[in-house]
N, C-alpha and C positions, 0 to 999 in steps of 0.2 A: 118527544127529539131530547138528546139529554148531552147536546155539542156544549152546552154551556157550563156542564159538570168541571170545577176541577179538581185536575189528577197533580200528584205530588212524584208519582213515579210513571215511567212509559218503561218499555222496553226497546232494548237497543240492537242495531243489526245482528250484535253477535249474540244474540240471546237475555244477553244480563238487564237485571234491572238496574232505571236511571233514576238519580233521585236533581228534581230541577232544580236543588240547594245548590247542587255540586258545578252548573253549567253559566260558563258566561258567555257572553256576548263575542264568539270569534267567526273565525272563517268555517271553520270545522265545526263544530256547532251548526251553523248554518247548514252546510254540506251532509250534513247528517240527518238520518232517516229515526224515525220513533215509532212505536206501534203501540196500539191500544192490550192492556192485558187480560179484556173481556171480548173483545170484539175484534180486538185483532187488524181494526186499522187505525190508518195514520194518524199520528198526534205532533203537534206544533210546540214546540215550547216558546211560552209567553214569558221573556227576560224585560219587561219594562222596569224602569226605575219607582213609578208609581206605584202601579198594580203588584200586588203579591204570585211571583213567579208559579206559575204552572202550565201544566199542559193542556192542553185543549182540541179536540178533533179536528183534522182538517175540514172536511168534510159535514157538513149536514147529516147524521146518521143516529140510529137509536144505537143506545147503551145502556148496560146495567151497572150502578155504581156497586151494589152486593157483591156481582159475581170479578168486578176490578179485586173490590176487596181480597176475594178468594183465591181468586190465580194467583195476585200479587202474596199473598201471603204463603203461599204453597212455592210458587216458583224463587220468592228471597231465603226462604226458610233453605230450601237446594241449594242456593248459590252460596249463604254463610257457612252452609254445615261442611260442604266442602273446599271450602276453603279452610276452614281450619281443619280439615282431615289434612291438605296439600302442608300446611304450613306448621301441622304439628301444634297447633295452639286450641285451648279447652273453650271446649260450649257445654256448660256445667247444667246442672237442674241440682234447686237446692230443696232438699227435704225439710218439715217441723221433725227436730230430733224429739224422744219421747223420754223423760226423765223415770228412773225407778228409784224411789228411797224404800227401802225394808230394814231401815232403822227400828222401825215400833212393829216390824211383822211381829212381832209376840202378842200384840194386843191388837193387829187388823186383822181382818177376814182377809185381807186381800194388799201387795203393797202400794204405797202410796205413790200415782202415778200423775204425773204432770206436762205438759207441753214445753220444750226445752227451745231453745236456737234454734236455726235453719242450719242444715250441714252441706257441704258442697258433693257433690260427684261431676267428673268429665264425662259426659256422654262418648265421647273419642276413644275414650280408652276401652267403654263397653262396646261401643256397635260401628266399627269401621265401612260397617256397608247402608248404603243408602239408594232410595229407589224413591218414584214418585207413584202415588195410584195404581202401586201392584196388588196384585191378588193375590190375599194370604188366609188361606182354610176358612173362602166364605167370604171372608170384610175382604174389604177394599178402602185401608186407611188411606191420607191424603201426604202421610210420610209416612216410610215404613222402612226401619232402622232395625239392621239384624248384625249377627256374628257366627262364626262357626261355628259356633256351640248348638247354636237352634235356636237361642233366644232372640226375642224379637220386641221391639217398642212402637207402638202406635201413635205418630203424631196428626193431631185434628184439628182442624180450624172454624169456627162458628163462626156464620155471620147470621143467617137466618134457620138453617138449622143445625140441631147442637147433636152430639156422638147418641145413638140410637142407645136404648138400655141392653141389646142385645151385646153388644160391642164395649159398653161400660160394664156390663158384669159379665164381661167372659172372661175367659183365664187369662187373656194377655194384658199388661200395661199397656194404659191407654194417659197422651197427655191434653188434653184440650186447652187452645186458645179461644178466648171469642175475640173475633175481630170488631170492634166499635168502628172505628175507622182506623186511618194511616197511623196514628198515632199508639195503639194496640201493637203494631210491628215492633212498636222501641224493647221487648224482650229476644226478639232473634237478632234485632241488629247489634242487642247486649250479650248477645253469647251467652244467657242465663235465665233459666224459665223457673220461676221459683215459686212453694207454693203460697207465700205470702203475699203473692198479686191477687185479688180477689177474681181475676178476670182469666186465672188459670185454674183448671181441674185438674187432679190425679187420681188416676182408677186402679185399681189394683194393685198397687205400690205396698210394699212391705215397711212399717216407718221403723227406721233406724232407734232402738234403744239404748241407755246407757245408765247404768246401775252408780249410785252416788251415797253416799251417807249426808243427809244435812246440816249446812251448820246447826251446831247447839241452839244457836237463837230462835231458832224457826219454832213459832208458834200455831202451827197450823191445827184445827182445832179438827175433833172431830164427835160423831153424834153416839153415845151409848147409852145401854140401861145398864143403871148401876143396883146392887143389893148388897143393903149393911149387914151383920149377923142380927143385929134387933130387928130384922122385917121391914123395914123401911126402902124405899124405893125410889128410885129418880130417874127420869131422862136427863142427862148435858151434854152439851159441848163440851167436851174433853183436851185439852191443850195437852197431849201424850207427853212430848219429852219434859214440860215443867213438873208435872205428875209424878214420872219416873224416879225424877230427880229427887224428888221431896217424897219418894215412897207412899203417895198418897192412894196407889192402889191396895199397900196391905190395907185400906179402912172397908175393903169390897168384898162378900164370900162370893159374889157372883159380877161376870161384868158382862157384852157382849157390841160390841159393835151394832150399832143399827144402820141398815143398806137396806134399799128398795127392794131387794130380793128378801129379806128377814119381815120386810112392813109388808110386800104379797104373801 
């Protein structure tokens, strides 16, 4: 029996989510009805000055908090995303950018790649259609975003069960939010899902790239096998930029970058 669970959210009579912190002791609130996202039974707002505000069940019934979180996440995302569509307000995803520097490409077996900052994309501009638990190509995502080009994006909410391997390794892009408690809903309320949030996983996305030439002060080093004309050899971590500047590479008759592939 879980009627002692303190819920922060309830479903209003119009189906929209209501946060307890937005309610005050008014006749309108007292005369309104609120329902549980898990079991559907009626909740009552507890708005005392001493105890933390919360919703609790009107009757003594069984209810599952994990189901509450999962249904709440789906409903809240659906509600917020539709509001963004109606008001033309952005709902963003932030993806890590891959920075590629080929300044030293003549000496490296592959460009120097490192993680850059996150960059934002407005989902509203790409996916103007949203559906709840709609079957698509054998999958039933929690949220299906789509457009008239046939492109889709799955939004999943993981409370106790995470995204299946068949879904995460499919050809479809998937964003999965781990819902630990009600605070995990903040990215939805902030209208921004970001790769720098450890509770959010992105599957099957193409990493945005940017080609640059790094500042001349870059001192990044790479392991090299070096061979001199006198037959002496060495393995060194080479700061390529400074070596290029001083023409150190002219001292060697052979040089080769050491990578995992070359070691194997």
